[in-house]
C-alpha positions, 0 to 999 in steps of 0.5 A: 500500500505504501509503495502504491501511494508513493508511486501515485504521488510521483506520477501526480507530481510529474504530471503537475510539473509537465502541465504548468511548464511553458511549451518549448519555444514560447515567448514570454514577452507581451505588450509593447515588448512584442514590437521589433526595432525598425517596425511600426506595430499595431495592436487591437487593444489599448496600451500594446495589448491583444493581437499585434501586427508588424509593418515596415512599409504600412498598410491601407487597411490593418483589419483582417491582418491578424487584428480583430478590427481596427488597431487601438494602439501603436508603437512607431519603433522607426527613426521617422514619422509615420501617418496613421488614419482611421478614415478619410480626413482623419490622419494623425502623424506618429513620431519616431519611437512614439507610442499611441492609443488611437484608432488605426485603420491604415498607416504609411511612412511619410515618403509614400503618404502625405500626412499633416503634421 
């Protein structure tokens, strides 16, 4: 009986360790830390939360590119300003290395898109 209890305890301890361990290759970074250098990153949640999409040239419409609807926050990790927009006539300039909470449907580097600053 004592051997059976010890064996059961060992099996349960091993199973618990396996179930709580992170999967191999898992990335612990979350939020703003998910944005690579030289990219403009857009999240579908505020303050760099939720799903993220990374851009080097921009997009006319970020919806359907891994995000659930409009982007809600962004981080420009490049050395130049970018233009973002929600709709026609709703452009916002986002400076180099600036983090923002705003609705983002599209974004472009300034050399491919005129944006009022």
